[in-house]
N, C-alpha and C positions, 0 to 999 in steps of 0.2 A: 504494500500500500504506500502511495506517495505521501510526503509530509503534508502537502496542501489538502489532500483528501482527508487525512487523519484530523487536521485542524477543522475542516468543514464538519466532520462528524462530531467533534467536540462542541462546535457552535450549535449543532442540531440538538445535542443533549441539553445545553443551556436553554435553547428554545423550548424544549419539552417542559422543563420545570417552570419557567417563567410563564408560558402560555397557560398551563393548568391553574396557576395562581390567578392570572387575569380572568380566566373563565369562571372560576369560583366567585371572584369579586363581582363580575358582571351578572352572574346568576342572582346573587343577593340583591343587586340593584334592580334587576328586571322584575322580580316578584313584588317589589315595593313600588314600582312605577305604574302609571296607568296602562291599561291594555293597549297593545299596538293595534292601530287601525290601518288596514291595507289601503284605504282610500286617502289617508292623510299621512303618508310616510314621513314628511318633513316635520309635521307637528308631533308625531310619535317619537321621532328621533330627538327632538328638542326636549320632550318630557323625560326620555331616558337619561339624557345628559344633565337634567336638573337633579338627578339622584346622585349623591356623592359616591356611592359604592359602584354604580355603573361607570361613572367618569374615572374613578380609580382603576377599575378593571380595564378600561380602554387604554389608559396610560401604560399600565403594566403589559397589556397585550401588544401595544406598539413596540415596546422594548423587545418582546418575543419575536415580532415581525422582523426587526432588524437582524436578530440572530438567524432567523430563517432565511432571509435573503442572502446573508453571508454564507450560510451552509450550502444553499442551492448553487451558489456561484462557484464553490470549491469542490463539491462532491457530487456523485451521481444521485439523481433524485430518488431512486428506489432505496438506496442505503440511507439517505437523509430521512426519508419518511419512515423507514423501519426503525431507526433510532427514536424518532419522535413517537411512533406508535408504542415502542417499548417503554418510553417514558410515561405512558398512560398508567402504568402500574402504580405510579406515585399518587394517582388520584385518590385512592382509598385512604392511605395514611394522611394525606393533606386534608381530606374532607373530615376524617375522624378527629385528628389532633387540632386542627385550626378552625374548622367550621362546624364541629359538633355533630357530624354524621356517624352512624355506627358502621362497623366493618363486620362482614359475615365470612363464613367458611368459603362461600362462593367467590368472594373477592380474592382470597389467597390462592384458590385454584387458578383463577385468571392470571395472577402474578406468575405462578409456576409455569403455566402454558406459554406465556409471553417470553419468559426467560429461556425456555427450551427453544422457542422459535428464533430468538436472537442468536443463540448458540449455533443453530443450523445455518443461519445466514452468514455468520462469521466463518464457519467451516467451509462454506461454498463460495467464498468471495471471488476467487479466481482472478480474472483480468479486470473485473469491474472497478476495483479500487485504484487503478493506475491513472485515471484521469477523471475530469468532471463530466464528460459526455454531454456537451452542450449543443451538438449538432442536431438539427431537426428540419423537416420539410414543412413549409408554411401551410400548405393545404392540409396535411395530416393534423397539424396543431389546431387549425381552425375547426376542422371536423370534430376532433376530440373534445375541445372546449365547448363547441356548440352543442354536442350531444349531452354533455354534463349540464349545461344551462337549461336545455329543454327538459331534462329529467328533473331538475330542481323546480322548474315552474310547474311541471306535472304534479309533483309532490304537494306544492302549495294549493293547486286547484283541486286536488283530490280530497282535501279535508276542509273545504269551505263549509262552514256550518256544522262540522263534525268535531266537537270539542273533545270527545272521548279518545280519538286516535290522533288528534292534532299534534300533541307534543312530540312523540317519536317520529312521526312522518315529516314534520317540519324540521326536526333535527337532521334527518337524512338530507332534506333539501338544502339546508345550510351547509352541510358537509360537502355536497356536490358543488355548490357555488364556490366555497373556499378551496376545494380541490382544483376547480378550473382556474382560480386565481393563482394557486401555487404552481400549476403546470405552466402558466403564462409567465410567472416570475422566473422560473427556470429557463424558459426560452429567452427572456429578456436579460438574463444575467451576463451573457456575453457582451451585450451593448453597454451594460453597467460597468463592466471591467474596462472595456475599450474606450468608452466615451464619457464616463462619469455621470454627472447630473444631467447631461444632455439626453440621457436615456429616458428621463421623465417626460420628454416631449414626444415620445413615440406612440403609435397606436396601441402597442402592447401595454404601455403604462395606463392608457385610458381603460382598456379591458380589465386590468387588475383593479383599478379604482372602482369601477362599476360593480364587478362581481363581489369584491370584498365588502362594499358598503351595503349592497342588497342582502348579502349573506348575513351581515350584522343584524339587520332588521328581522330577517327570518329567524335567526338564532334567538333573538330576544323574545320573539313570540313563542318559540318552542319551549324556552325556559319558563315562560309564564303559564304554559298550558300542560306541562308534563313534569315527570319526576326530575329533580335537579341533576343528580349524579348520573343517572341513566341517560339523560339528554346530552350531557357533556360527552359521555363516552360514545354515544351513537354518532354525534356530529364528528368527533375525532376519528372514529373508525371509518365512517363513510369517506371523509377527506383522505385518509391514509390509503384506503383501498384503491381509489382512482388515481392517486398520485404515484403509488408504487407501480401500478399497472402501466402508467405512462412511461416508465423507464424503458422497457423493451419496445412498447408500441409506438411511442412518439420520438424518443431520443436514441433509439437503436442501441441500448445497453446490451452487452453480450450476456448470453445465458451460459451456465457452466457446461463444459464438455462432458459427454457421457450421460447415459440414461439415469444412472444412480445419483450422480451429482445434481442433475436437473430435477429429479424427483425430490431430493433433499432440499433444494432451494425453494421449490414450490411449497413443500411441506412447512418450511421455515416461515415463508410469507403467510401461509394459511394459519399457522400457530400464533403469529404475532397478532393478526386480526382477530382470531378466535379468543385469544386472551383479552384483547381490548373489549370485545363484546361481553365477555364474562365479568370484566372488572367492575362495572357499576354496582355500587352498594345501594342499600335501601335509603329511603328518605330519612330526614331527621326524625328521631324517635317520637318527638312531640307531634310531628305532622303525621306519622304513620299510625300511631295508636289512636283509633277512633274513640270518641267519648262514649261511655256506656249509655245505653238507652235508659231514659228516666223510668223509674218504677211507677206503676199505675197508682193513682191516688186512691187512698183508702176510702171505701164506701161509707 
């Protein structure tokens, strides 16, 4: 593995930790803010930022974004996202120790599965870690990000008026939008290195801005309508799945030679995502425990 790729993966680990903290802060702010209204996105965004916890979460998440951009510029996207997905195992201890959420046996099983997946990925690194793999075909990139955007919009449309399923489904939609943004960031990372801040004036920068901001509103609504920790994990898992898949599909990252090594790599990716899905813990015990039914009045 080259030194630059190793440093990129270190930035990815920093991104994972800081992003989780930002997500938990944003969740606390979202549930205290007025409900997001799809017809008034600007008004809803302003109401979210009026809450100090949401604003703190955005500030922290912005720090994670800079770590993420640096990681994508230096390392292959599939490895960056695998490290970030693995960092999701920190969600339960952070939620337990800092935000008062309980941790169950299921959470620790998710941790073990994710750790095993990361070990498989490291063992099958092969030639992937020798460069950042920033080459891509513009048409392939546009098609891939376009499909993710359509999928996210379909998730939003599917739960209009359906509050029971809205939280998890909107979490998937937010993950797809942020995944599209991350794939575009990877594509733009070459311009960022070559041209510096001039890269902010490219069409790719506009796509990143739109997808990330729309994803922010969708994510806020998912956190308002669904379980907190589960929503965070679902959003992160959805984003990681599509960005990991973009490695070979969009950026032509090499797969391991040999059937056994290829199967191990696929199993490693699957284990990381499976562990992320299993990781969500239950809601705050005060929120989960339903109040007892009142006793009938004595006749």
